[in-house]
C-alpha atoms as a printed R data frame, in Angstrom:
    type eleno elety resid chain resno       x      y       z
1   ATOM     1    CA   MET     A     1   0.000  0.000   0.000
2   ATOM     2    CA   ARG     A     2   1.454  3.356  -1.029
3   ATOM     3    CA   ILE     A     3   0.338  6.435   0.874
4   ATOM     4    CA   LEU     A     4   0.350 10.093  -0.104
5   ATOM     5    CA   ALA     A     5   0.723 12.215   3.054
6   ATOM     6    CA   ILE     A     6  -0.137 15.900   2.709
7   ATOM     7    CA   ASP     A     7   0.439 18.734   5.186
8   ATOM     8    CA   VAL     A     8  -1.720 21.751   4.332
9   ATOM     9    CA   GLY     A     9  -0.446 24.970   5.911
10  ATOM    10    CA   GLY     A    10  -1.327 28.637   5.693
11  ATOM    11    CA   SER     A    11   1.495 29.444   3.256
12  ATOM    12    CA   LYS     A    12   2.207 26.124   1.509
13  ATOM    13    CA   ALA     A    13   0.916 22.601   0.984
14  ATOM    14    CA   LYS     A    14   3.569 19.880   1.256
15  ATOM    15    CA   CYS     A    15   3.280 16.245   0.255
16  ATOM    16    CA   LEU     A    16   5.381 13.097   0.483
17  ATOM    17    CA   LEU     A    17   4.825  9.637  -0.968
18  ATOM    18    CA   SER     A    18   5.662  6.699   1.275
19  ATOM    19    CA   GLY     A    19   8.999  5.170   0.288
20  ATOM    20    CA   GLU     A    20  10.361  8.546  -0.845
21  ATOM    21    CA   THR     A    21  12.352 11.254   0.939
22  ATOM    22    CA   GLU     A    22  11.770 14.273  -1.299
23  ATOM    23    CA   ARG     A    23   8.882 16.516  -0.286
24  ATOM    24    CA   ARG     A    24   6.978 18.385  -2.948
25  ATOM    25    CA   THR     A    25   5.418 21.783  -2.245
26  ATOM    26    CA   ALA     A    26   2.905 24.224  -3.669
27  ATOM    27    CA   PRO     A    27   1.953 27.684  -2.361
28  ATOM    28    CA   SER     A    28  -1.342 27.968  -0.483
29  ATOM    29    CA   GLY     A    29  -2.649 31.152   1.189
30  ATOM    30    CA   PRO     A    30  -5.938 32.901   2.052
31  ATOM    31    CA   ASN     A    31  -7.532 32.136  -1.333
32  ATOM    32    CA   TYR     A    32  -6.578 28.450  -1.350
33  ATOM    33    CA   THR     A    33  -9.636 26.305  -2.072
34  ATOM    34    CA   PRO     A    34 -10.120 22.527  -2.429
35  ATOM    35    CA   ASP     A    35 -10.159 22.636  -6.237
36  ATOM    36    CA   ARG     A    36  -6.787 24.400  -6.306
37  ATOM    37    CA   PHE     A    37  -5.491 21.985  -3.694
38  ATOM    38    CA   VAL     A    38  -6.463 18.890  -5.707
39  ATOM    39    CA   ALA     A    39  -5.089 20.415  -8.913
40  ATOM    40    CA   ASP     A    40  -1.780 21.214  -7.151
41  ATOM    41    CA   MET     A    41  -1.468 17.677  -5.776
42  ATOM    42    CA   ALA     A    42  -2.186 16.263  -9.238
43  ATOM    43    CA   ALA     A    43   0.566 18.432 -10.716
44  ATOM    44    CA   LEU     A    44   3.052 17.492  -7.955
45  ATOM    45    CA   VAL     A    45   2.381 13.759  -8.005
46  ATOM    46    CA   GLY     A    46   1.856 13.378 -11.750
47  ATOM    47    CA   ASN     A    47   1.289  9.785 -12.809
48  ATOM    48    CA   GLU     A    48   2.823  8.183  -9.710
49  ATOM    49    CA   ARG     A    49   0.576  5.611  -8.067
50  ATOM    50    CA   PHE     A    50  -0.840  5.849  -4.557
51  ATOM    51    CA   ASP     A    51  -3.538  3.830  -2.771
52  ATOM    52    CA   ARG     A    52  -4.396  6.017   0.243
53  ATOM    53    CA   VAL     A    53  -4.254  9.743   1.111
54  ATOM    54    CA   THR     A    54  -3.780 11.424   4.495
55  ATOM    55    CA   ILE     A    55  -4.441 15.158   4.786
56  ATOM    56    CA   GLY     A    56  -3.084 17.072   7.778
57  ATOM    57    CA   PHE     A    57  -5.343 20.096   7.996
58  ATOM    58    CA   PRO     A    58  -5.295 23.362  10.034
59  ATOM    59    CA   ALA     A    59  -8.834 23.102  11.427
60  ATOM    60    CA   PRO     A    60 -10.819 20.874  13.797
61  ATOM    61    CA   ILE     A    61 -11.679 17.424  12.390
62  ATOM    62    CA   LYS     A    62 -14.797 15.494  13.396
63  ATOM    63    CA   ASN     A    63 -16.054 12.166  12.036
64  ATOM    64    CA   GLY     A    64 -13.324 12.141   9.407
65  ATOM    65    CA   ARG     A    65 -14.076 15.550   7.892
66  ATOM    66    CA   PRO     A    66 -13.214 19.226   8.553
67  ATOM    67    CA   ALA     A    67 -15.642 20.482  11.199
68  ATOM    68    CA   LYS     A    68 -14.927 24.152  10.410
69  ATOM    69    CA   GLU     A    69 -13.566 26.139   7.517
70  ATOM    70    CA   PRO     A    70  -9.860 26.971   8.041
71  ATOM    71    CA   VAL     A    71  -9.004 30.471   9.224
72  ATOM    72    CA   ASN     A    72  -5.987 31.030   6.953
73  ATOM    73    CA   LEU     A    73  -7.237 29.380   3.737
74  ATOM    74    CA   GLY     A    74 -10.137 29.835   1.346
75  ATOM    75    CA   GLY     A    75 -13.574 28.260   1.764
76  ATOM    76    CA   GLY     A    76 -15.364 25.154   0.545
77  ATOM    77    CA   TRP     A    77 -13.401 22.519   2.509
78  ATOM    78    CA   MET     A    78 -16.238 21.165   4.649
79  ATOM    79    CA   HIS     A    79 -18.429 19.835   1.819
80  ATOM    80    CA   PHE     A    80 -15.850 18.744  -0.735
81  ATOM    81    CA   ASP     A    81 -15.900 15.156  -2.033
82  ATOM    82    CA   TYR     A    82 -12.268 14.149  -1.362
83  ATOM    83    CA   ARG     A    83 -12.649 10.437  -2.051
84  ATOM    84    CA   ALA     A    84 -14.140 11.174  -5.471
85  ATOM    85    CA   ALA     A    85 -11.388 13.697  -6.236
86  ATOM    86    CA   PHE     A    86  -8.453 11.464  -5.207
87  ATOM    87    CA   LYS     A    87 -10.154  8.236  -6.362
88  ATOM    88    CA   CYS     A    88  -9.090  6.342  -3.237
89  ATOM    89    CA   PRO     A    89  -9.752  6.281   0.540
90  ATOM    90    CA   VAL     A    90  -8.797  9.506   2.356
91  ATOM    91    CA   LYS     A    91  -8.171 10.303   6.028
92  ATOM    92    CA   PHE     A    92  -8.290 13.805   7.496
93  ATOM    93    CA   VAL     A    93  -6.256 14.601  10.614
94  ATOM    94    CA   ASN     A    94  -5.753 17.915  12.368
95  ATOM    95    CA   ASP     A    95  -2.227 19.084  11.490
96  ATOM    96    CA   ALA     A    96  -1.071 19.001  15.124
97  ATOM    97    CA   ALA     A    97  -2.585 15.551  15.570
98  ATOM    98    CA   MET     A    98  -0.757 14.236  12.494
99  ATOM    99    CA   GLN     A    99   2.586 15.365  13.896
100 ATOM   100    CA   ALA     A   100   1.567 13.897  17.261
101 ATOM   101    CA   VAL     A   101   0.983 10.471  15.700
102 ATOM   102    CA   GLY     A   102   4.389 10.666  13.992
103 ATOM   103    CA   SER     A   103   6.044 11.611  17.299
104 ATOM   104    CA   TYR     A   104   4.371  8.940  19.427
105 ATOM   105    CA   GLN     A   105   6.599  6.469  21.313
106 ATOM   106    CA   GLY     A   106   4.086  4.657  23.508
107 ATOM   107    CA   GLY     A   107   2.172  5.318  26.721
108 ATOM   108    CA   ARG     A   108   0.210  8.518  27.168
109 ATOM   109    CA   MET     A   109   1.666 11.419  25.220
110 ATOM   110    CA   MET     A   110   0.537 15.004  24.869
111 ATOM   111    CA   PHE     A   111   1.580 17.044  21.853
112 ATOM   112    CA   LEU     A   112   1.787 20.839  21.858
113 ATOM   113    CA   GLY     A   113   2.468 22.576  18.557
114 ATOM   114    CA   LEU     A   114   4.031 25.986  19.147
115 ATOM   115    CA   GLY     A   115   3.478 27.942  15.963
116 ATOM   116    CA   THR     A   116   1.172 30.687  14.740
117 ATOM   117    CA   GLY     A   117  -1.260 29.391  17.356
118 ATOM   118    CA   LEU     A   118  -1.177 26.368  19.653
119 ATOM   119    CA   GLY     A   119  -1.957 22.873  18.409
120 ATOM   120    CA   THR     A   120  -2.942 20.255  20.980
121 ATOM   121    CA   ALA     A   121  -3.442 16.482  20.808
122 ATOM   122    CA   LEU     A   122  -3.416 13.576  23.258
123 ATOM   123    CA   ILE     A   123  -2.521  9.961  22.471
124 ATOM   124    CA   ASP     A   124  -3.201  7.181  24.952
125 ATOM   125    CA   GLU     A   125  -2.010  3.680  23.979
126 ATOM   126    CA   SER     A   126  -2.229  4.482  20.242
127 ATOM   127    CA   HIS     A   127  -5.671  6.060  20.617
128 ATOM   128    CA   LEU     A   128  -5.669  9.594  19.221
129 ATOM   129    CA   ILE     A   129  -7.742 12.264  20.947
130 ATOM   130    CA   ALA     A   130  -7.643 15.503  18.966
131 ATOM   131    CA   LEU     A   131  -8.084 18.441  21.335
132 ATOM   132    CA   GLU     A   132  -8.993 22.116  20.990
133 ATOM   133    CA   ALA     A   133  -7.492 22.925  24.403
134 ATOM   134    CA   ALA     A   134  -5.693 25.956  22.964
135 ATOM   135    CA   HIS     A   135  -8.944 27.920  23.017
136 ATOM   136    CA   LEU     A   136  -9.740 27.318  26.677
137 ATOM   137    CA   PRO     A   137  -9.522 30.446  28.888
138 ATOM   138    CA   TYR     A   138  -6.166 30.829  30.627
139 ATOM   139    CA   LYS     A   139  -5.800 34.211  32.315
140 ATOM   140    CA   LYS     A   140  -6.823 37.853  31.868
141 ATOM   141    CA   ARG     A   141  -9.712 36.599  29.709
142 ATOM   142    CA   LEU     A   142  -7.244 35.322  27.119
143 ATOM   143    CA   SER     A   143  -6.868 31.733  25.917
144 ATOM   144    CA   PHE     A   144  -3.816 29.486  26.203
145 ATOM   145    CA   GLU     A   145  -3.159 30.151  22.507
146 ATOM   146    CA   GLU     A   146  -3.160 33.902  23.098
147 ATOM   147    CA   TRP     A   147  -0.417 33.465  25.718
148 ATOM   148    CA   VAL     A   148   1.924 31.089  23.872
149 ATOM   149    CA   GLY     A   149   1.174 31.599  20.159
150 ATOM   150    CA   ASN     A   150   3.397 33.581  17.837
151 ATOM   151    CA   ALA     A   151   1.648 36.887  18.558
152 ATOM   152    CA   ALA     A   152   2.278 36.350  22.272
153 ATOM   153    CA   LYS     A   153   5.985 35.764  21.632
154 ATOM   154    CA   GLU     A   154   6.164 39.108  19.861
155 ATOM   155    CA   ARG     A   155   4.099 40.870  22.536
156 ATOM   156    CA   LEU     A   156   5.823 39.428  25.604
157 ATOM   157    CA   GLY     A   157   9.388 39.010  24.387
158 ATOM   158    CA   LYS     A   158  11.148 35.657  24.301
159 ATOM   159    CA   ARG     A   159  12.066 35.450  27.987
160 ATOM   160    CA   ARG     A   160   8.531 36.024  29.254
161 ATOM   161    CA   TRP     A   161   7.090 33.865  26.466
162 ATOM   162    CA   ARG     A   162   9.306 30.953  27.505
163 ATOM   163    CA   GLU     A   163   8.046 31.311  31.077
164 ATOM   164    CA   GLU     A   164   4.450 31.157  29.841
165 ATOM   165    CA   VAL     A   165   5.196 28.057  27.745
166 ATOM   166    CA   ALA     A   166   6.666 26.347  30.821
167 ATOM   167    CA   GLU     A   167   3.593 27.266  32.909
168 ATOM   168    CA   VAL     A   168   1.174 26.041  30.229
169 ATOM   169    CA   CYS     A   169   3.089 22.749  29.985
170 ATOM   170    CA   ALA     A   170   2.868 22.370  33.776
171 ATOM   171    CA   ILE     A   171  -0.896 23.003  33.718
172 ATOM   172    CA   PHE     A   172  -1.451 20.460  30.940
173 ATOM   173    CA   ARG     A   173   0.713 17.908  32.757
174 ATOM   174    CA   ARG     A   174  -1.455 18.253  35.861
175 ATOM   175    CA   THR     A   175  -4.665 18.172  33.824
176 ATOM   176    CA   PHE     A   176  -4.087 15.417  31.252
177 ATOM   177    CA   LEU     A   177  -1.477 13.360  33.191
178 ATOM   178    CA   PRO     A   178   0.695 12.474  30.189
179 ATOM   179    CA   ASP     A   179   3.819 10.347  30.562
180 ATOM   180    CA   TYR     A   180   5.590 12.964  28.449
181 ATOM   181    CA   ILE     A   181   4.882 16.064  26.357
182 ATOM   182    CA   VAL     A   182   6.286 16.542  22.858
183 ATOM   183    CA   LEU     A   183   6.830 20.169  21.825
184 ATOM   184    CA   GLY     A   184   6.637 20.688  18.072
185 ATOM   185    CA   GLY     A   185   5.843 23.523  15.703
186 ATOM   186    CA   GLY     A   186   8.103 26.224  14.341
187 ATOM   187    CA   ASN     A   187   8.575 28.039  17.657
188 ATOM   188    CA   ALA     A   188   9.660 24.994  19.675
189 ATOM   189    CA   LYS     A   189  13.247 25.736  18.625
190 ATOM   190    CA   GLU     A   190  12.987 29.105  20.426
191 ATOM   191    CA   LEU     A   191  12.999 27.377  23.817
192 ATOM   192    CA   LYS     A   192  16.351 27.480  25.626
193 ATOM   193    CA   ASP     A   193  15.528 24.902  28.281
194 ATOM   194    CA   LEU     A   194  12.762 22.363  27.867
195 ATOM   195    CA   PRO     A   195  10.084 22.395  30.573
196 ATOM   196    CA   GLU     A   196   9.941 19.443  32.945
197 ATOM   197    CA   GLY     A   197   8.551 16.285  31.373
198 ATOM   198    CA   CYS     A   198   8.930 17.608  27.815
199 ATOM   199    CA   ARG     A   199  10.996 16.618  24.811
200 ATOM   200    CA   LEU     A   200  11.531 18.360  21.486
201 ATOM   201    CA   GLY     A   201   9.646 17.141  18.441
202 ATOM   202    CA   ASP     A   202  10.493 17.359  14.753
203 ATOM   203    CA   ASN     A   203   8.143 18.834  12.145
204 ATOM   204    CA   SER     A   204   9.254 16.222   9.592
205 ATOM   205    CA   LEU     A   205   7.542 13.576  11.724
206 ATOM   206    CA   ALA     A   206   4.175 14.868  10.509
207 ATOM   207    CA   PHE     A   207   4.589 12.797   7.350
208 ATOM   208    CA   ASN     A   208   5.378  9.693   9.415
209 ATOM   209    CA   GLY     A   209   2.089 10.344  11.187
210 ATOM   210    CA   GLY     A   210   0.345 10.563   7.820
211 ATOM   211    CA   PHE     A   211   1.642  7.088   6.961
212 ATOM   212    CA   ARG     A   212   0.994  5.627  10.418
213 ATOM   213    CA   VAL     A   213  -2.714  6.453  10.610
214 ATOM   214    CA   TRP     A   214  -3.398  3.690   8.080
215 ATOM   215    CA   ASP     A   215  -1.950  1.059  10.425
216 ATOM   216    CA   ARG     A   216  -4.575 -1.148  12.049
217 ATOM   217    CA   GLU     A   217  -3.845  0.132  15.569
218 ATOM   218    CA   TRP     A   218  -4.991  3.663  14.641
219 ATOM   219    CA   ALA     A   219  -8.116  2.679  12.702
220 ATOM   220    CA   SER     A   220 -10.615  3.250  15.510
221 ATOM   221    CA   SER     A   221  -9.465  6.773  16.354
222 ATOM   222    CA   VAL     A   222  -8.638  8.036  12.847
223 ATOM   223    CA   PRO     A   223 -11.633  7.152  10.631
224 ATOM   224    CA   GLU     A   224 -11.743  7.480   6.874
225 ATOM   225    CA   CYS     A   225 -13.336 10.548   5.340
226 ATOM   226    CA   PRO     A   226 -16.922  9.409   4.665
227 ATOM   227    CA   ALA     A   227 -18.865  9.649   1.458
228 ATOM   228    CA   ILE     A   228 -20.839 12.843   1.043
229 ATOM   229    CA   ASP     A   229 -24.323 13.509  -0.308
230 ATOM   230    CA   PRO     A   230 -23.734 14.160  -4.025
231 ATOM   231    CA   GLN     A   231 -26.335 16.922  -3.925
232 ATOM   232    CA   ARG     A   232 -24.179 18.841  -1.420
233 ATOM   233    CA   SER     A   233 -20.719 17.886  -2.650
234 ATOM   234    CA   LEU     A   234 -18.012 19.981  -4.233
235 ATOM   235    CA   ARG     A   235 -16.015 17.988  -6.753
236 ATOM   236    CA   VAL     A   236 -13.070 18.425  -9.073
237 ATOM   237    CA   ASN     A   237 -11.444 15.975 -11.469
238 ATOM   238    CA   TRP     A   238  -8.091 14.263 -10.816
239 ATOM   239    CA   PRO     A   239  -5.101 13.424 -13.097
240 ATOM   240    CA   ASN     A   240  -6.523 11.125 -15.756
241 ATOM   241    CA   GLU     A   241  -9.186 13.707 -16.473
242 ATOM   242    CA   SER     A   242  -8.431 17.426 -16.167
243 ATOM   243    CA   PRO     A   243  -6.653 18.408 -12.923
244 ATOM   244    CA   THR     A   244  -7.387 22.055 -13.623
245 ATOM   245    CA   ALA     A   245 -11.120 21.565 -14.104
246 ATOM   246    CA   SER     A   246 -13.247 24.216 -12.473
247 ATOM   247    CA   LEU     A   247 -15.008 23.560  -9.198
248 ATOM   248    CA   ARG     A   248 -18.722 22.991  -9.445
249 ATOM   249    CA   GLU     A   249 -21.306 22.742  -6.730
250 ATOM   250    CA   GLN     A   250 -24.181 20.319  -7.232
251 ATOM   251    CA   GLY     A   251 -27.406 21.409  -5.615
252 ATOM   252    CA   SER     A   252 -27.810 24.114  -3.024
253 ATOM   253    CA   ALA     A   253 -27.780 24.266   0.770
């Protein structure tokens, strides 16, 4: 089984085929829609074969599909027919959760992605629990994300920001009782000393997570993207047809 793992970010979409080491990238951005995404993946992959697709996505995922439209991309992601577009089974995973799965080394692990915002995920004995803990209130009527995200680092300065990261890690350790916390995301490298009970992650492990979610042990907690009502679906053609075909919506809400 060959898997295409895709990491969709606010500035670029990256993909990697299992068995390869070279990532392929395309620009994304605030006008990035599912039809452009599928067309870009078709252009990057060309005629190479794959049997499964994993999409790491910057939005909450529920029942195998995006539960909300992404903040930093275009619209149309919630009702797109991904299985029809890719012509194979597809799994959606929150981007932080995908890196969490790739970082997992047994037991109960919490993953915190320190980037533009704060990604959170919990894994207990290979059972993935995608969290939205970043948006819980922390202090001064601001959320955890608003105290340790990128804007907070700029507002507080690195020294104070590092102190807040350590405090947030301590709170999550007391709350979720993980055996260890993995700190990933682009800002993890800004930490001088790792908080107690934490280890540094690696963003490249997100693709390993994209491959892993198809293993049998993850099947119950990472379901396949389900079929969608064709009257509500958004569809676009894939390589053997026209990868640049325009998006069309069938029916109306």
